[in-house]
PDB file of N, CA, C and O in Angstrom:
ATOM      1  N   MET A   1       6.631  11.851   3.393  1.00  0.00           N
ATOM      2  CA  MET A   1       5.985  13.020   3.952  1.00  0.00           C
ATOM      3  C   MET A   1       5.396  13.859   2.825  1.00  0.00           C
ATOM      4  O   MET A   1       6.038  14.053   1.793  1.00  0.00           O
ATOM      5  N   ALA A   2       4.194  14.350   3.014  1.00  0.00           N
ATOM      6  CA  ALA A   2       3.506  15.147   1.998  1.00  0.00           C
ATOM      7  C   ALA A   2       4.159  16.511   1.857  1.00  0.00           C
ATOM      8  O   ALA A   2       4.809  17.010   2.775  1.00  0.00           O
ATOM      9  N   ASP A   3       3.969  17.103   0.680  1.00  0.00           N
ATOM     10  CA  ASP A   3       4.469  18.457   0.445  1.00  0.00           C
ATOM     11  C   ASP A   3       3.673  19.480   1.265  1.00  0.00           C
ATOM     12  O   ASP A   3       4.241  20.422   1.818  1.00  0.00           O
ATOM     13  N   PHE A   4       2.352  19.283   1.334  1.00  0.00           N
ATOM     14  CA  PHE A   4       1.506  20.100   2.198  1.00  0.00           C
ATOM     15  C   PHE A   4       0.141  19.429   2.346  1.00  0.00           C
ATOM     16  O   PHE A   4      -0.182  18.496   1.610  1.00  0.00           O
ATOM     17  N   PHE A   5      -0.642  19.901   3.285  1.00  0.00           N
ATOM     18  CA  PHE A   5      -1.988  19.385   3.517  1.00  0.00           C
ATOM     19  C   PHE A   5      -2.986  20.370   2.934  1.00  0.00           C
ATOM     20  O   PHE A   5      -2.935  21.562   3.239  1.00  0.00           O
ATOM     21  N   SER A   6      -3.897  19.881   2.092  1.00  0.00           N
ATOM     22  CA  SER A   6      -4.926  20.732   1.498  1.00  0.00           C
ATOM     23  C   SER A   6      -6.129  20.801   2.438  1.00  0.00           C
ATOM     24  O   SER A   6      -6.808  19.802   2.676  1.00  0.00           O
ATOM     25  N   LYS A   7      -6.371  21.978   2.957  1.00  0.00           N
ATOM     26  CA  LYS A   7      -7.568  22.184   3.782  1.00  0.00           C
ATOM     27  C   LYS A   7      -8.818  22.072   2.923  1.00  0.00           C
ATOM     28  O   LYS A   7      -9.849  21.575   3.374  1.00  0.00           O
ATOM     29  N   ARG A   8      -8.719  22.536   1.682  1.00  0.00           N
ATOM     30  CA  ARG A   8      -9.858  22.510   0.765  1.00  0.00           C
ATOM     31  C   ARG A   8     -10.356  21.093   0.518  1.00  0.00           C
ATOM     32  O   ARG A   8     -11.561  20.842   0.530  1.00  0.00           O
ATOM     33  N   PHE A   9      -9.421  20.161   0.294  1.00  0.00           N
ATOM     34  CA  PHE A   9      -9.793  18.790  -0.039  1.00  0.00           C
ATOM     35  C   PHE A   9      -9.642  17.820   1.122  1.00  0.00           C
ATOM     36  O   PHE A   9     -10.068  16.668   1.032  1.00  0.00           O
ATOM     37  N   GLY A  10      -9.035  18.282   2.217  1.00  0.00           N
ATOM     38  CA  GLY A  10      -8.849  17.424   3.375  1.00  0.00           C
ATOM     39  C   GLY A  10      -7.904  16.268   3.113  1.00  0.00           C
ATOM     40  O   GLY A  10      -8.079  15.178   3.657  1.00  0.00           O
ATOM     41  N   LYS A  11      -6.886  16.509   2.265  1.00  0.00           N
ATOM     42  CA  LYS A  11      -5.956  15.450   1.889  1.00  0.00           C
ATOM     43  C   LYS A  11      -4.534  15.991   1.810  1.00  0.00           C
ATOM     44  O   LYS A  11      -4.319  17.187   1.613  1.00  0.00           O
ATOM     45  N   ASN A  12      -3.561  15.082   1.967  1.00  0.00           N
ATOM     46  CA  ASN A  12      -2.166  15.433   1.746  1.00  0.00           C
ATOM     47  C   ASN A  12      -1.923  15.596   0.250  1.00  0.00           C
ATOM     48  O   ASN A  12      -2.549  14.920  -0.566  1.00  0.00           O
ATOM     49  N   VAL A  13      -1.012  16.495  -0.101  1.00  0.00           N
ATOM     50  CA  VAL A  13      -0.649  16.738  -1.497  1.00  0.00           C
ATOM     51  C   VAL A  13       0.826  16.402  -1.682  1.00  0.00           C
ATOM     52  O   VAL A  13       1.681  16.884  -0.940  1.00  0.00           O
ATOM     53  N   TRP A  14       1.113  15.575  -2.674  1.00  0.00           N
ATOM     54  CA  TRP A  14       2.486  15.239  -3.049  1.00  0.00           C
ATOM     55  C   TRP A  14       2.679  15.670  -4.494  1.00  0.00           C
ATOM     56  O   TRP A  14       1.740  15.617  -5.289  1.00  0.00           O
ATOM     57  N   THR A  15       3.874  16.091  -4.836  1.00  0.00           N
ATOM     58  CA  THR A  15       4.185  16.380  -6.233  1.00  0.00           C
ATOM     59  C   THR A  15       5.159  15.318  -6.738  1.00  0.00           C
ATOM     60  O   THR A  15       6.056  14.879  -6.019  1.00  0.00           O
ATOM     61  N   THR A  16       4.960  14.924  -7.976  1.00  0.00           N
ATOM     62  CA  THR A  16       5.838  13.930  -8.583  1.00  0.00           C
ATOM     63  C   THR A  16       7.155  14.582  -9.003  1.00  0.00           C
ATOM     64  O   THR A  16       7.266  15.807  -9.054  1.00  0.00           O
ATOM     65  N   ALA A  17       8.138  13.756  -9.300  1.00  0.00           N
ATOM     66  CA  ALA A  17       9.424  14.271  -9.794  1.00  0.00           C
ATOM     67  C   ALA A  17       9.216  15.031 -11.099  1.00  0.00           C
ATOM     68  O   ALA A  17       9.838  16.071 -11.317  1.00  0.00           O
ATOM     69  N   HIS A  18       8.351  14.524 -11.964  1.00  0.00           N
ATOM     70  CA  HIS A  18       8.049  15.204 -13.226  1.00  0.00           C
ATOM     71  C   HIS A  18       7.452  16.591 -12.971  1.00  0.00           C
ATOM     72  O   HIS A  18       7.835  17.567 -13.615  1.00  0.00           O
ATOM     73  N   ALA A  19       6.512  16.666 -12.031  1.00  0.00           N
ATOM     74  CA  ALA A  19       5.892  17.948 -11.698  1.00  0.00           C
ATOM     75  C   ALA A  19       6.924  18.925 -11.135  1.00  0.00           C
ATOM     76  O   ALA A  19       6.915  20.108 -11.475  1.00  0.00           O
ATOM     77  N   ARG A  20       7.807  18.428 -10.279  1.00  0.00           N
ATOM     78  CA  ARG A  20       8.865  19.275  -9.696  1.00  0.00           C
ATOM     79  C   ARG A  20       9.760  19.861 -10.774  1.00  0.00           C
ATOM     80  O   ARG A  20      10.109  21.040 -10.727  1.00  0.00           O
ATOM     81  N   LYS A  21      10.132  19.031 -11.754  1.00  0.00           N
ATOM     82  CA  LYS A  21      10.973  19.511 -12.851  1.00  0.00           C
ATOM     83  C   LYS A  21      10.251  20.590 -13.656  1.00  0.00           C
ATOM     84  O   LYS A  21      10.841  21.609 -14.016  1.00  0.00           O
ATOM     85  N   SER A  22       8.981  20.359 -13.933  1.00  0.00           N
ATOM     86  CA  SER A  22       8.197  21.350 -14.675  1.00  0.00           C
ATOM     87  C   SER A  22       8.059  22.643 -13.885  1.00  0.00           C
ATOM     88  O   SER A  22       8.146  23.735 -14.448  1.00  0.00           O
ATOM     89  N   MET A  23       7.844  22.517 -12.578  1.00  0.00           N
ATOM     90  CA  MET A  23       7.733  23.702 -11.728  1.00  0.00           C
ATOM     91  C   MET A  23       9.039  24.491 -11.731  1.00  0.00           C
ATOM     92  O   MET A  23       9.027  25.718 -11.838  1.00  0.00           O
ATOM     93  N   GLU A  24      10.150  23.797 -11.615  1.00  0.00           N
ATOM     94  CA  GLU A  24      11.460  24.468 -11.626  1.00  0.00           C
ATOM     95  C   GLU A  24      11.694  25.185 -12.949  1.00  0.00           C
ATOM     96  O   GLU A  24      12.146  26.330 -12.970  1.00  0.00           O
ATOM     97  N   ARG A  25      11.386  24.505 -14.055  1.00  0.00           N
ATOM     98  CA  ARG A  25      11.588  25.082 -15.383  1.00  0.00           C
ATOM     99  C   ARG A  25      10.752  26.350 -15.574  1.00  0.00           C
ATOM    100  O   ARG A  25      11.186  27.286 -16.246  1.00  0.00           O
ATOM    101  N   ARG A  26       9.563  26.378 -14.987  1.00  0.00           N
ATOM    102  CA  ARG A  26       8.659  27.531 -15.140  1.00  0.00           C
ATOM    103  C   ARG A  26       8.725  28.500 -13.961  1.00  0.00           C
ATOM    104  O   ARG A  26       7.961  29.463 -13.906  1.00  0.00           O
ATOM    105  N   ASP A  27       9.640  28.247 -13.016  1.00  0.00           N
ATOM    106  CA  ASP A  27       9.800  29.100 -11.845  1.00  0.00           C
ATOM    107  C   ASP A  27       8.496  29.220 -11.049  1.00  0.00           C
ATOM    108  O   ASP A  27       8.043  30.319 -10.727  1.00  0.00           O
ATOM    109  N   ILE A  28       7.907  28.063 -10.742  1.00  0.00           N
ATOM    110  CA  ILE A  28       6.692  27.988  -9.936  1.00  0.00           C
ATOM    111  C   ILE A  28       7.084  27.434  -8.578  1.00  0.00           C
ATOM    112  O   ILE A  28       7.562  26.304  -8.479  1.00  0.00           O
ATOM    113  N   GLY A  29       6.886  28.214  -7.545  1.00  0.00           N
ATOM    114  CA  GLY A  29       7.247  27.803  -6.197  1.00  0.00           C
ATOM    115  C   GLY A  29       6.143  27.030  -5.503  1.00  0.00           C
ATOM    116  O   GLY A  29       5.017  26.948  -5.993  1.00  0.00           O
ATOM    117  N   ASP A  30       6.481  26.466  -4.360  1.00  0.00           N
ATOM    118  CA  ASP A  30       5.514  25.694  -3.576  1.00  0.00           C
ATOM    119  C   ASP A  30       4.307  26.526  -3.170  1.00  0.00           C
ATOM    120  O   ASP A  30       3.181  26.028  -3.176  1.00  0.00           O
ATOM    121  N   SER A  31       4.527  27.784  -2.818  1.00  0.00           N
ATOM    122  CA  SER A  31       3.408  28.633  -2.387  1.00  0.00           C
ATOM    123  C   SER A  31       2.426  28.878  -3.534  1.00  0.00           C
ATOM    124  O   SER A  31       1.219  28.971  -3.310  1.00  0.00           O
ATOM    125  N   THR A  32       2.943  28.982  -4.764  1.00  0.00           N
ATOM    126  CA  THR A  32       2.066  29.159  -5.921  1.00  0.00           C
ATOM    127  C   THR A  32       1.251  27.898  -6.167  1.00  0.00           C
ATOM    128  O   THR A  32       0.053  27.972  -6.439  1.00  0.00           O
ATOM    129  N   LEU A  33       1.898  26.740  -6.072  1.00  0.00           N
ATOM    130  CA  LEU A  33       1.173  25.483  -6.230  1.00  0.00           C
ATOM    131  C   LEU A  33       0.073  25.361  -5.183  1.00  0.00           C
ATOM    132  O   LEU A  33      -1.054  24.977  -5.496  1.00  0.00           O
ATOM    133  N   GLU A  34       0.405  25.686  -3.948  1.00  0.00           N
ATOM    134  CA  GLU A  34      -0.598  25.609  -2.881  1.00  0.00           C
ATOM    135  C   GLU A  34      -1.758  26.561  -3.150  1.00  0.00           C
ATOM    136  O   GLU A  34      -2.913  26.213  -2.905  1.00  0.00           O
ATOM    137  N   GLN A  35      -1.465  27.754  -3.650  1.00  0.00           N
ATOM    138  CA  GLN A  35      -2.511  28.730  -3.982  1.00  0.00           C
ATOM    139  C   GLN A  35      -3.436  28.175  -5.074  1.00  0.00           C
ATOM    140  O   GLN A  35      -4.654  28.337  -5.001  1.00  0.00           O
ATOM    141  N   VAL A  36      -2.856  27.524  -6.078  1.00  0.00           N
ATOM    142  CA  VAL A  36      -3.659  26.927  -7.156  1.00  0.00           C
ATOM    143  C   VAL A  36      -4.552  25.832  -6.592  1.00  0.00           C
ATOM    144  O   VAL A  36      -5.750  25.809  -6.874  1.00  0.00           O
ATOM    145  N   ILE A  37      -3.991  24.926  -5.803  1.00  0.00           N
ATOM    146  CA  ILE A  37      -4.766  23.811  -5.238  1.00  0.00           C
ATOM    147  C   ILE A  37      -5.888  24.315  -4.333  1.00  0.00           C
ATOM    148  O   ILE A  37      -7.021  23.839  -4.422  1.00  0.00           O
ATOM    149  N   GLU A  38      -5.581  25.259  -3.478  1.00  0.00           N
ATOM    150  CA  GLU A  38      -6.559  25.719  -2.485  1.00  0.00           C
ATOM    151  C   GLU A  38      -7.620  26.669  -3.050  1.00  0.00           C
ATOM    152  O   GLU A  38      -8.730  26.732  -2.522  1.00  0.00           O
ATOM    153  N   HIS A  39      -7.292  27.407  -4.118  1.00  0.00           N
ATOM    154  CA  HIS A  39      -8.222  28.461  -4.566  1.00  0.00           C
ATOM    155  C   HIS A  39      -8.564  28.414  -6.049  1.00  0.00           C
ATOM    156  O   HIS A  39      -9.333  29.248  -6.528  1.00  0.00           O
ATOM    157  N   GLY A  40      -8.007  27.452  -6.786  1.00  0.00           N
ATOM    158  CA  GLY A  40      -8.219  27.402  -8.228  1.00  0.00           C
ATOM    159  C   GLY A  40      -9.584  26.866  -8.620  1.00  0.00           C
ATOM    160  O   GLY A  40     -10.316  26.300  -7.807  1.00  0.00           O
ATOM    161  N   ASP A  41      -9.899  27.061  -9.886  1.00  0.00           N
ATOM    162  CA  ASP A  41     -11.129  26.521 -10.467  1.00  0.00           C
ATOM    163  C   ASP A  41     -10.907  25.058 -10.820  1.00  0.00           C
ATOM    164  O   ASP A  41      -9.785  24.639 -11.105  1.00  0.00           O
ATOM    165  N   ILE A  42     -11.979  24.293 -10.799  1.00  0.00           N
ATOM    166  CA  ILE A  42     -11.892  22.847 -11.041  1.00  0.00           C
ATOM    167  C   ILE A  42     -12.607  22.488 -12.331  1.00  0.00           C
ATOM    168  O   ILE A  42     -13.719  22.948 -12.590  1.00  0.00           O
ATOM    169  N   LYS A  43     -11.948  21.653 -13.145  1.00  0.00           N
ATOM    170  CA  LYS A  43     -12.574  21.060 -14.323  1.00  0.00           C
ATOM    171  C   LYS A  43     -12.463  19.546 -14.167  1.00  0.00           C
ATOM    172  O   LYS A  43     -11.362  18.995 -14.160  1.00  0.00           O
ATOM    173  N   ARG A  44     -13.584  18.892 -14.046  1.00  0.00           N
ATOM    174  CA  ARG A  44     -13.605  17.443 -13.814  1.00  0.00           C
ATOM    175  C   ARG A  44     -13.309  16.671 -15.095  1.00  0.00           C
ATOM    176  O   ARG A  44     -13.719  17.057 -16.190  1.00  0.00           O
ATOM    177  N   GLN A  45     -12.585  15.571 -14.920  1.00  0.00           N
ATOM    178  CA  GLN A  45     -12.286  14.632 -16.003  1.00  0.00           C
ATOM    179  C   GLN A  45     -12.679  13.236 -15.512  1.00  0.00           C
ATOM    180  O   GLN A  45     -11.817  12.380 -15.312  1.00  0.00           O
ATOM    181  N   GLY A  46     -13.957  13.011 -15.323  1.00  0.00           N
ATOM    182  CA  GLY A  46     -14.434  11.737 -14.788  1.00  0.00           C
ATOM    183  C   GLY A  46     -14.694  11.854 -13.292  1.00  0.00           C
ATOM    184  O   GLY A  46     -14.726  12.955 -12.743  1.00  0.00           O
ATOM    185  N   ASP A  47     -14.879  10.714 -12.640  1.00  0.00           N
ATOM    186  CA  ASP A  47     -15.231  10.702 -11.220  1.00  0.00           C
ATOM    187  C   ASP A  47     -14.060  11.010 -10.296  1.00  0.00           C
ATOM    188  O   ASP A  47     -14.239  11.660  -9.267  1.00  0.00           O
ATOM    189  N   ASN A  48     -12.868  10.551 -10.651  1.00  0.00           N
ATOM    190  CA  ASN A  48     -11.733  10.664  -9.736  1.00  0.00           C
ATOM    191  C   ASN A  48     -10.597  11.551 -10.224  1.00  0.00           C
ATOM    192  O   ASN A  48      -9.616  11.733  -9.503  1.00  0.00           O
ATOM    193  N   ASN A  49     -10.697  12.100 -11.410  1.00  0.00           N
ATOM    194  CA  ASN A  49      -9.624  12.912 -11.976  1.00  0.00           C
ATOM    195  C   ASN A  49     -10.143  14.292 -12.339  1.00  0.00           C
ATOM    196  O   ASN A  49     -11.269  14.445 -12.813  1.00  0.00           O
ATOM    197  N   PHE A  50      -9.309  15.288 -12.110  1.00  0.00           N
ATOM    198  CA  PHE A  50      -9.689  16.633 -12.518  1.00  0.00           C
ATOM    199  C   PHE A  50      -8.480  17.531 -12.623  1.00  0.00           C
ATOM    200  O   PHE A  50      -7.389  17.184 -12.171  1.00  0.00           O
ATOM    201  N   TRP A  51      -8.684  18.684 -13.221  1.00  0.00           N
ATOM    202  CA  TRP A  51      -7.675  19.724 -13.357  1.00  0.00           C
ATOM    203  C   TRP A  51      -8.051  20.870 -12.432  1.00  0.00           C
ATOM    204  O   TRP A  51      -9.230  21.195 -12.290  1.00  0.00           O
ATOM    205  N   ILE A  52      -7.069  21.474 -11.811  1.00  0.00           N
ATOM    206  CA  ILE A  52      -7.283  22.677 -11.006  1.00  0.00           C
ATOM    207  C   ILE A  52      -6.424  23.761 -11.639  1.00  0.00           C
ATOM    208  O   ILE A  52      -5.235  23.549 -11.877  1.00  0.00           O
ATOM    209  N   PHE A  53      -7.011  24.913 -11.914  1.00  0.00           N
ATOM    210  CA  PHE A  53      -6.268  25.969 -12.586  1.00  0.00           C
ATOM    211  C   PHE A  53      -6.591  27.332 -11.991  1.00  0.00           C
ATOM    212  O   PHE A  53      -7.650  27.543 -11.399  1.00  0.00           O
ATOM    213  N   ARG A  54      -5.645  28.250 -12.167  1.00  0.00           N
ATOM    214  CA  ARG A  54      -5.808  29.597 -11.620  1.00  0.00           C
ATOM    215  C   ARG A  54      -4.886  30.544 -12.373  1.00  0.00           C
ATOM    216  O   ARG A  54      -3.742  30.208 -12.680  1.00  0.00           O
ATOM    217  N   SER A  55      -5.395  31.717 -12.662  1.00  0.00           N
ATOM    218  CA  SER A  55      -4.563  32.770 -13.249  1.00  0.00           C
ATOM    219  C   SER A  55      -3.723  33.387 -12.146  1.00  0.00           C
ATOM    220  O   SER A  55      -4.215  33.639 -11.046  1.00  0.00           O
ATOM    221  N   ILE A  56      -2.459  33.628 -12.443  1.00  0.00           N
ATOM    222  CA  ILE A  56      -1.539  34.210 -11.475  1.00  0.00           C
ATOM    223  C   ILE A  56      -1.041  35.532 -12.040  1.00  0.00           C
ATOM    224  O   ILE A  56      -0.375  35.557 -13.075  1.00  0.00           O
ATOM    225  N   GLU A  57      -1.360  36.623 -11.368  1.00  0.00           N
ATOM    226  CA  GLU A  57      -0.929  37.942 -11.834  1.00  0.00           C
ATOM    227  C   GLU A  57       0.582  38.050 -11.836  1.00  0.00           C
ATOM    228  O   GLU A  57       1.263  37.477 -10.986  1.00  0.00           O
ATOM    229  N   GLY A  58       1.095  38.793 -12.807  1.00  0.00           N
ATOM    230  CA  GLY A  58       2.517  39.048 -12.867  1.00  0.00           C
ATOM    231  C   GLY A  58       3.318  37.985 -13.594  1.00  0.00           C
ATOM    232  O   GLY A  58       4.544  38.076 -13.662  1.00  0.00           O
ATOM    233  N   ARG A  59       2.644  36.973 -14.142  1.00  0.00           N
ATOM    234  CA  ARG A  59       3.346  35.927 -14.883  1.00  0.00           C
ATOM    235  C   ARG A  59       2.999  36.057 -16.358  1.00  0.00           C
ATOM    236  O   ARG A  59       1.854  36.346 -16.707  1.00  0.00           O
ATOM    237  N   SER A  60       3.976  35.845 -17.218  1.00  0.00           N
ATOM    238  CA  SER A  60       3.699  35.873 -18.657  1.00  0.00           C
ATOM    239  C   SER A  60       2.894  34.648 -19.074  1.00  0.00           C
ATOM    240  O   SER A  60       2.141  34.705 -20.046  1.00  0.00           O
ATOM    241  N   ASP A  61       3.046  33.541 -18.349  1.00  0.00           N
ATOM    242  CA  ASP A  61       2.235  32.338 -18.566  1.00  0.00           C
ATOM    243  C   ASP A  61       1.266  32.241 -17.401  1.00  0.00           C
ATOM    244  O   ASP A  61       1.369  31.341 -16.568  1.00  0.00           O
ATOM    245  N   ASN A  62       0.325  33.172 -17.348  1.00  0.00           N
ATOM    246  CA  ASN A  62      -0.441  33.402 -16.121  1.00  0.00           C
ATOM    247  C   ASN A  62      -1.458  32.321 -15.763  1.00  0.00           C
ATOM    248  O   ASN A  62      -2.198  32.493 -14.794  1.00  0.00           O
ATOM    249  N   LEU A  63      -1.525  31.228 -16.495  1.00  0.00           N
ATOM    250  CA  LEU A  63      -2.451  30.167 -16.122  1.00  0.00           C
ATOM    251  C   LEU A  63      -1.643  28.961 -15.643  1.00  0.00           C
ATOM    252  O   LEU A  63      -0.911  28.348 -16.421  1.00  0.00           O
ATOM    253  N   ILE A  64      -1.779  28.631 -14.377  1.00  0.00           N
ATOM    254  CA  ILE A  64      -1.099  27.482 -13.776  1.00  0.00           C
ATOM    255  C   ILE A  64      -2.147  26.401 -13.569  1.00  0.00           C
ATOM    256  O   ILE A  64      -3.231  26.676 -13.055  1.00  0.00           O
ATOM    257  N   CYS A  65      -1.834  25.178 -13.965  1.00  0.00           N
ATOM    258  CA  CYS A  65      -2.796  24.077 -13.896  1.00  0.00           C
ATOM    259  C   CYS A  65      -2.150  22.862 -13.247  1.00  0.00           C
ATOM    260  O   CYS A  65      -0.981  22.566 -13.493  1.00  0.00           O
ATOM    261  N   ALA A  66      -2.909  22.166 -12.425  1.00  0.00           N
ATOM    262  CA  ALA A  66      -2.425  20.935 -11.794  1.00  0.00           C
ATOM    263  C   ALA A  66      -3.376  19.793 -12.125  1.00  0.00           C
ATOM    264  O   ALA A  66      -4.591  19.927 -11.980  1.00  0.00           O
ATOM    265  N   ALA A  67      -2.822  18.674 -12.569  1.00  0.00           N
ATOM    266  CA  ALA A  67      -3.611  17.462 -12.781  1.00  0.00           C
ATOM    267  C   ALA A  67      -3.711  16.748 -11.443  1.00  0.00           C
ATOM    268  O   ALA A  67      -2.702  16.514 -10.778  1.00  0.00           O
ATOM    269  N   VAL A  68      -4.925  16.405 -11.054  1.00  0.00           N
ATOM    270  CA  VAL A  68      -5.150  15.820  -9.739  1.00  0.00           C
ATOM    271  C   VAL A  68      -5.899  14.507  -9.879  1.00  0.00           C
ATOM    272  O   VAL A  68      -6.189  13.852  -8.878  1.00  0.00           O
TER     273      VAL A  68
END
């Protein structure tokens, strides 16, 4: 079962075990990840790979990035 469905991309989103560990270590919740995926800026890395990133107010490490 997917972690959530991205309306922006029309696809299910799953997080890997590695990503979950990193999220826990940095205190990043599911809602923050969803906010990054749905509203973040995109930097393409070829045809099928890209980074999605977004500044999050109130965080000392205010840039959250997801490899997609």
